[in-house]
N, CA, C, O and the ligand as a Tripos MOL2 file, in Angstrom:
@<TRIPOS>MOLECULE
protein
  285   283    72     0     0
PROTEIN
NO_CHARGES

@<TRIPOS>ATOM
      1 N           0.8520   -1.2170    0.0000 N.3       1 MET1
      2 CA          0.0000    0.0000    0.0000 C.3       1 MET1
      3 C           0.8770    1.2510    0.0000 C.2       1 MET1
      4 O           1.7210    1.4180    0.8800 O.2       1 MET1
      5 N           0.6810    2.1180   -0.9710 N.am      2 PRO2
      6 CA          1.4720    3.3710   -0.9580 C.3       2 PRO2
      7 C           1.0110    4.2870    0.1670 C.2       2 PRO2
      8 O          -0.1790    4.4030    0.4560 O.2       2 PRO2
      9 N           1.9840    4.9290    0.7870 N.am      3 LYS3
     10 CA          1.6200    5.8820    1.8440 C.3       3 LYS3
     11 C           1.0860    7.1760    1.2250 C.2       3 LYS3
     12 O           1.5910    7.6190    0.1940 O.2       3 LYS3
     13 N           0.0870    7.7740    1.8320 N.am      4 PRO4
     14 CA         -0.3850    9.0670    1.3200 C.3       4 PRO4
     15 C           0.6980   10.1280    1.5200 C.2       4 PRO4
     16 O           1.4360   10.0940    2.5040 O.2       4 PRO4
     17 N           0.7860   11.0600    0.5890 N.am      5 PRO5
     18 CA          1.8150   12.1010    0.7350 C.3       5 PRO5
     19 C           1.5530   12.9590    1.9630 C.2       5 PRO5
     20 O           0.4040   13.2180    2.3220 O.2       5 PRO5
     21 N           2.6190   13.3910    2.5950 N.am      6 LYS6
     22 CA          2.4500   14.2710    3.7520 C.3       6 LYS6
     23 C           2.0820   15.6760    3.2920 C.2       6 LYS6
     24 O           2.7660   16.2840    2.4680 O.2       6 LYS6
     25 N           1.0150   16.1570    3.8320 N.am      7 LEU7
     26 CA          0.5470   17.4840    3.4410 C.3       7 LEU7
     27 C           1.0590   18.5360    4.4160 C.2       7 LEU7
     28 O           1.1480   18.3170    5.6240 O.2       7 LEU7
     29 N           1.3800   19.6490    3.8560 N.am      8 LYS8
     30 CA          1.8570   20.7830    4.6450 C.3       8 LYS8
     31 C           1.2720   22.0480    4.0620 C.2       8 LYS8
     32 O           1.2610   22.2280    2.8440 O.2       8 LYS8
     33 N           0.7880   22.9230    4.9170 N.am      9 LEU9
     34 CA          0.2820   24.2100    4.4510 C.3       9 LEU9
     35 C           0.7540   25.2910    5.4030 C.2       9 LEU9
     36 O           1.2090   25.0140    6.5130 O.2       9 LEU9
     37 N           0.6370   26.5100    4.9520 N.am     10 ASN10
     38 CA          0.9100   27.6100    5.8620 C.3      10 ASN10
     39 C          -0.3980   28.0600    6.5020 C.2      10 ASN10
     40 O          -1.4240   28.1900    5.8350 O.2      10 ASN10
     41 N          -0.3370   28.2900    7.7860 N.am     11 CYS11
     42 CA         -1.5040   28.7760    8.5130 C.3      11 CYS11
     43 C          -2.0100   30.0620    7.8590 C.2      11 CYS11
     44 O          -1.2490   31.0180    7.7100 O.2      11 CYS11
     45 N          -3.2990   30.0970    7.4640 N.am     12 PRO12
     46 CA         -3.8320   31.2950    6.8040 C.3      12 PRO12
     47 C          -3.7840   32.5410    7.6900 C.2      12 PRO12
     48 O          -3.8000   33.6650    7.1880 O.2      12 PRO12
     49 N          -3.7270   32.3400    8.9890 N.am     13 THR13
     50 CA         -3.7330   33.4820    9.9030 C.3      13 THR13
     51 C          -2.3360   34.0130   10.1740 C.2      13 THR13
     52 O          -2.1020   35.2160   10.0590 O.2      13 THR13
     53 N          -1.3970   33.1320   10.5340 N.am     14 CYS14
     54 CA         -0.0730   33.6250   10.9340 C.3      14 CYS14
     55 C           1.0460   33.1370   10.0160 C.2      14 CYS14
     56 O           2.2120   33.4660   10.2350 O.2      14 CYS14
     57 N           0.7010   32.3480    8.9800 N.am     15 LYS15
     58 CA          1.6520   31.9040    7.9520 C.3      15 LYS15
     59 C           2.6910   30.8990    8.4540 C.2      15 LYS15
     60 O           3.6750   30.6280    7.7660 O.2      15 LYS15
     61 N           2.4780   30.3560    9.6270 N.am     16 LYS16
     62 CA          3.3590   29.3170   10.1270 C.3      16 LYS16
     63 C           3.0820   28.0180    9.3760 C.2      16 LYS16
     64 O           1.9480   27.7710    8.9660 O.2      16 LYS16
     65 N           4.1170   27.1800    9.1930 N.am     17 THR17
     66 CA          3.9230   25.8990    8.5200 C.3      17 THR17
     67 C           3.1330   24.9400    9.4180 C.2      17 THR17
     68 O           3.4400   24.7720   10.5980 O.2      17 THR17
     69 N           2.1080   24.3200    8.8270 N.am     18 VAL18
     70 CA          1.2590   23.4100    9.5800 C.3      18 VAL18
     71 C           1.2220   22.0610    8.8760 C.2      18 VAL18
     72 O           0.9980   21.9960    7.6670 O.2      18 VAL18
     73 N           1.4390   20.9920    9.6170 N.am     19 LEU19
     74 CA          1.3430   19.6480    9.0620 C.3      19 LEU19
     75 C          -0.1060   19.1840    9.0470 C.2      19 LEU19
     76 O          -0.9150   19.5840    9.8840 O.2      19 LEU19
     77 N          -0.4130   18.3310    8.0760 N.am     20 ALA20
     78 CA         -1.7880   17.8330    7.9570 C.3      20 ALA20
     79 C          -2.1910   17.0140    9.1690 C.2      20 ALA20
     80 O          -3.3800   16.8250    9.4270 O.2      20 ALA20
     81 N          -1.2080   16.5280    9.9140 N.am     21 SER21
     82 CA         -1.5190   15.7340   11.1060 C.3      21 SER21
     83 C          -1.9750   16.5980   12.2810 C.2      21 SER21
     84 O          -2.4900   16.0890   13.2770 O.2      21 SER21
     85 N          -1.7780   17.9060   12.1510 N.am     22 ASN22
     86 CA         -2.2310   18.8130   13.2030 C.3      22 ASN22
     87 C          -3.7510   18.7690   13.2890 C.2      22 ASN22
     88 O          -4.4330   18.8430   12.2670 O.2      22 ASN22
     89 N          -4.2810   18.6490   14.4880 N.am     23 GLU23
     90 CA         -5.7400   18.5400   14.6280 C.3      23 GLU23
     91 C          -6.4550   19.8220   14.2200 C.2      23 GLU23
     92 O          -7.6560   19.8000   13.9530 O.2      23 GLU23
     93 N          -5.7460   20.9140   14.1700 N.am     24 ASP24
     94 CA         -6.3530   22.1860   13.7600 C.3      24 ASP24
     95 C          -6.0440   22.5390   12.3060 C.2      24 ASP24
     96 O          -6.3690   23.6350   11.8470 O.2      24 ASP24
     97 N          -5.4150   21.6050   11.5790 N.am     25 PHE25
     98 CA         -5.0960   21.8160   10.1680 C.3      25 PHE25
     99 C          -6.2950   22.3560    9.4000 C.2      25 PHE25
    100 O          -7.3960   21.8660    9.6520 O.2      25 PHE25
    101 N          -6.1870   23.3130    8.4920 N.am     26 PRO26
    102 CA         -4.9430   23.9250    8.0190 C.3      26 PRO26
    103 C          -4.4180   25.0750    8.8950 C.2      26 PRO26
    104 O          -3.5320   25.8210    8.4800 O.2      26 PRO26
    105 N          -4.9560   25.2060   10.0770 N.am     27 PHE27
    106 CA         -4.4780   26.2620   10.9710 C.3      27 PHE27
    107 C          -3.4930   25.6710   11.9610 C.2      27 PHE27
    108 O          -3.5560   24.4800   12.2630 O.2      27 PHE27
    109 N          -2.5810   26.4940   12.4710 N.am     28 CYS28
    110 CA         -1.5540   25.9930   13.3790 C.3      28 CYS28
    111 C          -2.1350   25.7770   14.7680 C.2      28 CYS28
    112 O          -1.5830   25.0160   15.5620 O.2      28 CYS28
    113 N          -3.2400   26.4380   15.0630 N.am     29 SER29
    114 CA         -3.8020   26.3360   16.4040 C.3      29 SER29
    115 C          -5.2790   26.6880   16.3820 C.2      29 SER29
    116 O          -5.7790   27.2780   15.4240 O.2      29 SER29
    117 N          -5.9620   26.3200   17.4460 N.am     30 ASP30
    118 CA         -7.3760   26.6380   17.5620 C.3      30 ASP30
    119 C          -7.5970   28.1460   17.5180 C.2      30 ASP30
    120 O          -8.5880   28.6320   16.9730 O.2      30 ASP30
    121 N          -6.6500   28.8680   18.1020 N.am     31 ARG31
    122 CA         -6.7610   30.3280   18.1410 C.3      31 ARG31
    123 C          -6.7750   30.9060   16.7240 C.2      31 ARG31
    124 O          -7.6210   31.7370   16.3940 O.2      31 ARG31
    125 N          -5.8340   30.4610   15.8950 N.am     32 CYS32
    126 CA         -5.7640   30.9680   14.5270 C.3      32 CYS32
    127 C          -7.0090   30.5810   13.7340 C.2      32 CYS32
    128 O          -7.4980   31.3640   12.9190 O.2      32 CYS32
    129 N          -7.5140   29.3920   13.9690 N.am     33 ARG33
    130 CA         -8.7170   28.9820   13.2580 C.3      33 ARG33
    131 C          -9.8860   29.8920   13.6170 C.2      33 ARG33
    132 O         -10.6620   30.2960   12.7510 O.2      33 ARG33
    133 N          -9.9990   30.2060   14.8930 N.am     34 ARG34
    134 CA        -11.1100   31.0710   15.3110 C.3      34 ARG34
    135 C         -10.9690   32.4710   14.7500 C.2      34 ARG34
    136 O         -11.9630   33.0970   14.3840 O.2      34 ARG34
    137 N          -9.7620   32.9600   14.6790 N.am     35 ILE35
    138 CA         -9.5370   34.2870   14.1060 C.3      35 ILE35
    139 C          -9.9980   34.3030   12.6580 C.2      35 ILE35
    140 O         -10.6810   35.2300   12.2210 O.2      35 ILE35
    141 N          -9.6140   33.2560   11.9110 N.am     36 ASP36
    142 CA         -9.9820   33.1960   10.5000 C.3      36 ASP36
    143 C         -11.4850   33.0070   10.3350 C.2      36 ASP36
    144 O         -12.1060   33.6710    9.5060 O.2      36 ASP36
    145 N         -12.0650   32.1200   11.1060 N.am     37 LEU37
    146 CA        -13.5140   31.9010   11.0330 C.3      37 LEU37
    147 C         -14.2700   33.1640   11.3990 C.2      37 LEU37
    148 O         -15.3100   33.4630   10.8130 O.2      37 LEU37
    149 N         -13.7520   33.9010   12.3610 N.am     38 GLY38
    150 CA        -14.3820   35.1410   12.7760 C.3      38 GLY38
    151 C         -14.4290   36.1380   11.6350 C.2      38 GLY38
    152 O         -15.4570   36.7750   11.4050 O.2      38 GLY38
    153 N         -13.3260   36.2770   10.9220 N.am     39 LYS39
    154 CA        -13.2820   37.1900    9.7760 C.3      39 LYS39
    155 C         -14.2870   36.7660    8.7250 C.2      39 LYS39
    156 O         -15.0320   37.5820    8.1830 O.2      39 LYS39
    157 N         -14.2910   35.4730    8.4490 N.am     40 TRP40
    158 CA        -15.1800   34.9330    7.4300 C.3      40 TRP40
    159 C         -16.6300   35.1590    7.8190 C.2      40 TRP40
    160 O         -17.4370   35.5780    6.9890 O.2      40 TRP40
    161 N         -16.9660   34.8890    9.0640 N.am     41 ALA41
    162 CA        -18.3370   35.0490    9.5390 C.3      41 ALA41
    163 C         -18.7800   36.5060    9.4320 C.2      41 ALA41
    164 O         -19.9150   36.7920    9.0530 O.2      41 ALA41
    165 N         -17.8820   37.4140    9.7660 N.am     42 MET42
    166 CA        -18.2060   38.8430    9.6850 C.3      42 MET42
    167 C         -18.5400   39.2160    8.2490 C.2      42 MET42
    168 O         -19.4900   39.9610    8.0080 O.2      42 MET42
    169 N         -17.7770   38.7110    7.3010 N.am     43 GLY43
    170 CA        -18.0270   38.9940    5.8900 C.3      43 GLY43
    171 C         -19.3900   38.4930    5.4650 C.2      43 GLY43
    172 O         -20.1200   39.1740    4.7450 O.2      43 GLY43
    173 N         -19.7280   37.2890    5.9180 N.am     44 VAL44
    174 CA        -21.0230   36.7150    5.5630 C.3      44 VAL44
    175 C         -22.1530   37.5410    6.1440 C.2      44 VAL44
    176 O         -23.1540   37.7910    5.4720 O.2      44 VAL44
    177 N         -22.0000   37.9650    7.3890 N.am     45 TYR45
    178 CA        -23.0600   38.7650    8.0030 C.3      45 TYR45
    179 C         -23.2610   40.0670    7.2400 C.2      45 TYR45
    180 O         -24.3890   40.5230    7.0560 O.2      45 TYR45
    181 N         -22.1520   40.6620    6.7960 N.am     46 LYS46
    182 CA        -22.2580   41.9160    6.0600 C.3      46 LYS46
    183 C         -23.0330   41.7310    4.7670 C.2      46 LYS46
    184 O         -23.8270   42.5880    4.3770 O.2      46 LYS46
    185 N         -22.7930   40.5930    4.0990 N.am     47 ILE47
    186 CA        -23.4490   40.3460    2.8230 C.3      47 ILE47
    187 C         -24.9220   39.9860    3.0290 C.2      47 ILE47
    188 O         -25.7950   40.5090    2.3370 O.2      47 ILE47
    189 N         -25.1970   39.0830    3.9920 N.am     48 SER48
    190 CA        -26.5470   38.5420    4.1090 C.3      48 SER48
    191 C         -27.4640   39.4190    4.9580 C.2      48 SER48
    192 O         -28.6860   39.3000    4.8640 O.2      48 SER48
    193 N         -26.8960   40.3000    5.7850 N.am     49 SER49
    194 CA        -27.7530   41.1370    6.6230 C.3      49 SER49
    195 C         -27.4240   42.6060    6.4140 C.2      49 SER49
    196 O         -26.5250   43.1430    7.0610 O.2      49 SER49
    197 N         -28.1600   43.2650    5.5010 N.am     50 PRO50
    198 CA        -27.8940   44.6900    5.2450 C.3      50 PRO50
    199 C         -28.0550   45.5280    6.5080 C.2      50 PRO50
    200 O         -27.2890   46.4640    6.7410 O.2      50 PRO50
    201 N         -29.0550   45.1890    7.3230 N.am     51 VAL51
    202 CA        -29.2310   45.8830    8.5970 C.3      51 VAL51
    203 C         -28.5990   45.0210    9.6820 C.2      51 VAL51
    204 O         -29.1590   44.0060   10.0960 O.2      51 VAL51
    205 N         -27.4260   45.4450   10.1320 N.am     52 LEU52
    206 CA        -26.6600   44.6240   11.0600 C.3      52 LEU52
    207 C         -27.0010   44.9980   12.4960 C.2      52 LEU52
    208 O         -26.8120   46.1360   12.9240 O.2      52 LEU52
    209 N         -27.4990   44.0260   13.2140 N.am     53 ASP53
    210 CA        -27.8150   44.2450   14.6200 C.3      53 ASP53
    211 C         -26.5630   44.0080   15.4560 C.2      53 ASP53
    212 O         -26.0410   42.8930   15.4790 O.2      53 ASP53
    213 N         -26.0710   45.0430   16.1460 N.am     54 PRO54
    214 CA        -24.8300   44.8880   16.9230 C.3      54 PRO54
    215 C         -24.9210   43.7760   17.9570 C.2      54 PRO54
    216 O         -23.9200   43.1430   18.2910 O.2      54 PRO54
    217 N         -26.1180   43.5450   18.4560 N.am     55 GLU55
    218 CA        -26.2920   42.5050   19.4670 C.3      55 GLU55
    219 C         -26.0580   41.1190   18.8780 C.2      55 GLU55
    220 O         -25.4810   40.2490   19.5300 O.2      55 GLU55
    221 N         -26.5030   40.9220   17.6570 N.am     56 VAL56
    222 CA        -26.3130   39.6320   16.9900 C.3      56 VAL56
    223 C         -24.8240   39.3900   16.7570 C.2      56 VAL56
    224 O         -24.3200   38.2860   16.9620 O.2      56 VAL56
    225 N         -24.1310   40.4430   16.3240 N.am     57 LEU57
    226 CA        -22.7030   40.3260   16.0550 C.3      57 LEU57
    227 C         -21.9390   39.9930   17.3330 C.2      57 LEU57
    228 O         -21.0330   39.1600   17.3260 O.2      57 LEU57
    229 N         -22.3050   40.6370   18.4020 N.am     58 GLU58
    230 CA        -21.6320   40.4060   19.6770 C.3      58 GLU58
    231 C         -21.8150   38.9670   20.1430 C.2      58 GLU58
    232 O         -20.8830   38.3320   20.6360 O.2      58 GLU58
    233 N         -23.0170   38.4770   19.9790 N.am     59 THR59
    234 CA        -23.3110   37.1090   20.3980 C.3      59 THR59
    235 C         -22.4720   36.1110   19.6140 C.2      59 THR59
    236 O         -21.9400   35.1640   20.1920 O.2      59 THR59
    237 N         -22.3480   36.3100   18.3110 N.am     60 SER60
    238 CA        -21.6030   35.3540   17.4990 C.3      60 SER60
    239 C         -20.1080   35.4050   17.8290 C.2      60 SER60
    240 O         -19.4310   34.3780   17.7750 O.2      60 SER60
    241 N         -19.5950   36.5730   18.1660 N.am     61 LEU61
    242 CA        -18.1890   36.6810   18.5530 C.3      61 LEU61
    243 C         -17.9390   35.9760   19.8800 C.2      61 LEU61
    244 O         -16.9180   35.3090   20.0510 O.2      61 LEU61
    245 N         -18.8530   36.1210   20.8010 N.am     62 GLU62
    246 CA        -18.7220   35.4230   22.0800 C.3      62 GLU62
    247 C         -18.7010   33.9290   21.8730 C.2      62 GLU62
    248 O         -17.9640   33.2060   22.5440 O.2      62 GLU62
    249 N         -19.5060   33.4730   20.9490 N.am     63 ASP63
    250 CA        -19.5800   32.0460   20.6740 C.3      63 ASP63
    251 C         -18.2460   31.5490   20.1190 C.2      63 ASP63
    252 O         -17.8060   30.4500   20.4570 O.2      63 ASP63
    253 N         -17.6150   32.3340   19.2870 N.am     64 LEU64
    254 CA        -16.3220   31.9390   18.7230 C.3      64 LEU64
    255 C         -15.2510   31.8860   19.7950 C.2      64 LEU64
    256 O         -14.3930   31.0040   19.7730 O.2      64 LEU64
    257 N         -15.2930   32.8180   20.7290 N.am     65 HIS65
    258 CA        -14.2180   32.9080   21.7160 C.3      65 HIS65
    259 C         -14.3650   31.9030   22.8470 C.2      65 HIS65
    260 O         -13.3700   31.3450   23.3100 O.2      65 HIS65
    261 N         -15.5870   31.6660   23.2980 N.am     66 GLY66
    262 CA        -15.7490   30.8730   24.5030 C.3      66 GLY66
    263 C         -16.2760   29.4760   24.2330 C.2      66 GLY66
    264 O         -17.0370   28.9360   25.0360 O.2      66 GLY66
    265 N         -15.8830   28.8850   23.1150 N.am     67 ASP67
    266 CA        -16.4620   27.6100   22.7510 C.3      67 ASP67
    267 C         -15.5300   26.4510   23.0740 C.2      67 ASP67
    268 O         -14.6590   26.1010   22.2780 O.2      67 ASP67
    269 N         -15.7210   25.8610   24.2460 N.am     68 ASN68
    270 CA        -14.9420   24.6730   24.5980 C.3      68 ASN68
    271 C         -15.8330   23.4330   24.6570 C.2      68 ASN68
    272 O         -15.4340   22.3870   25.1690 O.2      68 ASN68
    273 N         -17.0410   23.5730   24.1250 N.am     69 ARG69
    274 CA        -17.9640   22.4580   24.2070 C.3      69 ARG69
    275 C         -17.6700   21.4160   23.1360 C.2      69 ARG69
    276 O         -17.2190   21.7470   22.0400 O.2      69 ARG69
    277 N         -17.9210   20.2020   23.4510 N.am     70 GLU70
    278 CA        -17.7900   19.1180   22.4710 C.3      70 GLU70
    279 C         -19.0970   19.0390   21.6660 C.2      70 GLU70
    280 O         -20.1920   19.1240   22.2220 O.2      70 GLU70
    281 N         -18.9530   18.8760   20.3540 N.am     71 ARG71
    282 CA        -20.1580   18.7510   19.5660 C.3      71 ARG71
    283 C         -20.1050   17.5020   18.7060 C.2      71 ARG71
    284 O         -21.0460   17.2250   17.9620 O.2      71 ARG71
    285 ZN         -1.4440   30.2910   12.9740 Zn       72 ZN72
@<TRIPOS>BOND
     1     1     2 1
     2     2     3 1
     3     3     4 2
     4     3     5 am
     5     5     6 1
     6     6     7 1
     7     7     8 2
     8     7     9 am
     9     9    10 1
    10    10    11 1
    11    11    12 2
    12    11    13 am
    13    13    14 1
    14    14    15 1
    15    15    16 2
    16    15    17 am
    17    17    18 1
    18    18    19 1
    19    19    20 2
    20    19    21 am
    21    21    22 1
    22    22    23 1
    23    23    24 2
    24    23    25 am
    25    25    26 1
    26    26    27 1
    27    27    28 2
    28    27    29 am
    29    29    30 1
    30    30    31 1
    31    31    32 2
    32    31    33 am
    33    33    34 1
    34    34    35 1
    35    35    36 2
    36    35    37 am
    37    37    38 1
    38    38    39 1
    39    39    40 2
    40    39    41 am
    41    41    42 1
    42    42    43 1
    43    43    44 2
    44    43    45 am
    45    45    46 1
    46    46    47 1
    47    47    48 2
    48    47    49 am
    49    49    50 1
    50    50    51 1
    51    51    52 2
    52    51    53 am
    53    53    54 1
    54    54    55 1
    55    55    56 2
    56    55    57 am
    57    57    58 1
    58    58    59 1
    59    59    60 2
    60    59    61 am
    61    61    62 1
    62    62    63 1
    63    63    64 2
    64    63    65 am
    65    65    66 1
    66    66    67 1
    67    67    68 2
    68    67    69 am
    69    69    70 1
    70    70    71 1
    71    71    72 2
    72    71    73 am
    73    73    74 1
    74    74    75 1
    75    75    76 2
    76    75    77 am
    77    77    78 1
    78    78    79 1
    79    79    80 2
    80    79    81 am
    81    81    82 1
    82    82    83 1
    83    83    84 2
    84    83    85 am
    85    85    86 1
    86    86    87 1
    87    87    88 2
    88    87    89 am
    89    89    90 1
    90    90    91 1
    91    91    92 2
    92    91    93 am
    93    93    94 1
    94    94    95 1
    95    95    96 2
    96    95    97 am
    97    97    98 1
    98    98    99 1
    99    99   100 2
   100    99   101 am
   101   101   102 1
   102   102   103 1
   103   103   104 2
   104   103   105 am
   105   105   106 1
   106   106   107 1
   107   107   108 2
   108   107   109 am
   109   109   110 1
   110   110   111 1
   111   111   112 2
   112   111   113 am
   113   113   114 1
   114   114   115 1
   115   115   116 2
   116   115   117 am
   117   117   118 1
   118   118   119 1
   119   119   120 2
   120   119   121 am
   121   121   122 1
   122   122   123 1
   123   123   124 2
   124   123   125 am
   125   125   126 1
   126   126   127 1
   127   127   128 2
   128   127   129 am
   129   129   130 1
   130   130   131 1
   131   131   132 2
   132   131   133 am
   133   133   134 1
   134   134   135 1
   135   135   136 2
   136   135   137 am
   137   137   138 1
   138   138   139 1
   139   139   140 2
   140   139   141 am
   141   141   142 1
   142   142   143 1
   143   143   144 2
   144   143   145 am
   145   145   146 1
   146   146   147 1
   147   147   148 2
   148   147   149 am
   149   149   150 1
   150   150   151 1
   151   151   152 2
   152   151   153 am
   153   153   154 1
   154   154   155 1
   155   155   156 2
   156   155   157 am
   157   157   158 1
   158   158   159 1
   159   159   160 2
   160   159   161 am
   161   161   162 1
   162   162   163 1
   163   163   164 2
   164   163   165 am
   165   165   166 1
   166   166   167 1
   167   167   168 2
   168   167   169 am
   169   169   170 1
   170   170   171 1
   171   171   172 2
   172   171   173 am
   173   173   174 1
   174   174   175 1
   175   175   176 2
   176   175   177 am
   177   177   178 1
   178   178   179 1
   179   179   180 2
   180   179   181 am
   181   181   182 1
   182   182   183 1
   183   183   184 2
   184   183   185 am
   185   185   186 1
   186   186   187 1
   187   187   188 2
   188   187   189 am
   189   189   190 1
   190   190   191 1
   191   191   192 2
   192   191   193 am
   193   193   194 1
   194   194   195 1
   195   195   196 2
   196   195   197 am
   197   197   198 1
   198   198   199 1
   199   199   200 2
   200   199   201 am
   201   201   202 1
   202   202   203 1
   203   203   204 2
   204   203   205 am
   205   205   206 1
   206   206   207 1
   207   207   208 2
   208   207   209 am
   209   209   210 1
   210   210   211 1
   211   211   212 2
   212   211   213 am
   213   213   214 1
   214   214   215 1
   215   215   216 2
   216   215   217 am
   217   217   218 1
   218   218   219 1
   219   219   220 2
   220   219   221 am
   221   221   222 1
   222   222   223 1
   223   223   224 2
   224   223   225 am
   225   225   226 1
   226   226   227 1
   227   227   228 2
   228   227   229 am
   229   229   230 1
   230   230   231 1
   231   231   232 2
   232   231   233 am
   233   233   234 1
   234   234   235 1
   235   235   236 2
   236   235   237 am
   237   237   238 1
   238   238   239 1
   239   239   240 2
   240   239   241 am
   241   241   242 1
   242   242   243 1
   243   243   244 2
   244   243   245 am
   245   245   246 1
   246   246   247 1
   247   247   248 2
   248   247   249 am
   249   249   250 1
   250   250   251 1
   251   251   252 2
   252   251   253 am
   253   253   254 1
   254   254   255 1
   255   255   256 2
   256   255   257 am
   257   257   258 1
   258   258   259 1
   259   259   260 2
   260   259   261 am
   261   261   262 1
   262   262   263 1
   263   263   264 2
   264   263   265 am
   265   265   266 1
   266   266   267 1
   267   267   268 2
   268   267   269 am
   269   269   270 1
   270   270   271 1
   271   271   272 2
   272   271   273 am
   273   273   274 1
   274   274   275 1
   275   275   276 2
   276   275   277 am
   277   277   278 1
   278   278   279 1
   279   279   280 2
   280   279   281 am
   281   281   282 1
   282   282   283 1
   283   283   284 2
@<TRIPOS>SUBSTRUCTURE
     1 MET1         2 RESIDUE 1 A MET
     2 PRO2         6 RESIDUE 1 A PRO
     3 LYS3        10 RESIDUE 1 A LYS
     4 PRO4        14 RESIDUE 1 A PRO
     5 PRO5        18 RESIDUE 1 A PRO
     6 LYS6        22 RESIDUE 1 A LYS
     7 LEU7        26 RESIDUE 1 A LEU
     8 LYS8        30 RESIDUE 1 A LYS
     9 LEU9        34 RESIDUE 1 A LEU
    10 ASN10       38 RESIDUE 1 A ASN
    11 CYS11       42 RESIDUE 1 A CYS
    12 PRO12       46 RESIDUE 1 A PRO
    13 THR13       50 RESIDUE 1 A THR
    14 CYS14       54 RESIDUE 1 A CYS
    15 LYS15       58 RESIDUE 1 A LYS
    16 LYS16       62 RESIDUE 1 A LYS
    17 THR17       66 RESIDUE 1 A THR
    18 VAL18       70 RESIDUE 1 A VAL
    19 LEU19       74 RESIDUE 1 A LEU
    20 ALA20       78 RESIDUE 1 A ALA
    21 SER21       82 RESIDUE 1 A SER
    22 ASN22       86 RESIDUE 1 A ASN
    23 GLU23       90 RESIDUE 1 A GLU
    24 ASP24       94 RESIDUE 1 A ASP
    25 PHE25       98 RESIDUE 1 A PHE
    26 PRO26      102 RESIDUE 1 A PRO
    27 PHE27      106 RESIDUE 1 A PHE
    28 CYS28      110 RESIDUE 1 A CYS
    29 SER29      114 RESIDUE 1 A SER
    30 ASP30      118 RESIDUE 1 A ASP
    31 ARG31      122 RESIDUE 1 A ARG
    32 CYS32      126 RESIDUE 1 A CYS
    33 ARG33      130 RESIDUE 1 A ARG
    34 ARG34      134 RESIDUE 1 A ARG
    35 ILE35      138 RESIDUE 1 A ILE
    36 ASP36      142 RESIDUE 1 A ASP
    37 LEU37      146 RESIDUE 1 A LEU
    38 GLY38      150 RESIDUE 1 A GLY
    39 LYS39      154 RESIDUE 1 A LYS
    40 TRP40      158 RESIDUE 1 A TRP
    41 ALA41      162 RESIDUE 1 A ALA
    42 MET42      166 RESIDUE 1 A MET
    43 GLY43      170 RESIDUE 1 A GLY
    44 VAL44      174 RESIDUE 1 A VAL
    45 TYR45      178 RESIDUE 1 A TYR
    46 LYS46      182 RESIDUE 1 A LYS
    47 ILE47      186 RESIDUE 1 A ILE
    48 SER48      190 RESIDUE 1 A SER
    49 SER49      194 RESIDUE 1 A SER
    50 PRO50      198 RESIDUE 1 A PRO
    51 VAL51      202 RESIDUE 1 A VAL
    52 LEU52      206 RESIDUE 1 A LEU
    53 ASP53      210 RESIDUE 1 A ASP
    54 PRO54      214 RESIDUE 1 A PRO
    55 GLU55      218 RESIDUE 1 A GLU
    56 VAL56      222 RESIDUE 1 A VAL
    57 LEU57      226 RESIDUE 1 A LEU
    58 GLU58      230 RESIDUE 1 A GLU
    59 THR59      234 RESIDUE 1 A THR
    60 SER60      238 RESIDUE 1 A SER
    61 LEU61      242 RESIDUE 1 A LEU
    62 GLU62      246 RESIDUE 1 A GLU
    63 ASP63      250 RESIDUE 1 A ASP
    64 LEU64      254 RESIDUE 1 A LEU
    65 HIS65      258 RESIDUE 1 A HIS
    66 GLY66      262 RESIDUE 1 A GLY
    67 ASP67      266 RESIDUE 1 A ASP
    68 ASN68      270 RESIDUE 1 A ASN
    69 ARG69      274 RESIDUE 1 A ARG
    70 GLU70      278 RESIDUE 1 A GLU
    71 ARG71      282 RESIDUE 1 A ARG
    72 ZN72       285 GROUP 0 **** ****
């Protein structure tokens, strides 16, 4: 059986090299993943909600930061 090639990418947030075996791949850490997801989510909210409720935005940011729950 041929071994699958080892994948390596640069963390989109901090540009550090990340191995595919990293549990947070393609991010180097959970922190970087949340930063990137946060940016992405903000962009989506801007597009899909012309009238942006600050309370909704605050709630979603809290969810990104304080999420240690298993799902
Ligand atoms: Zn990173």
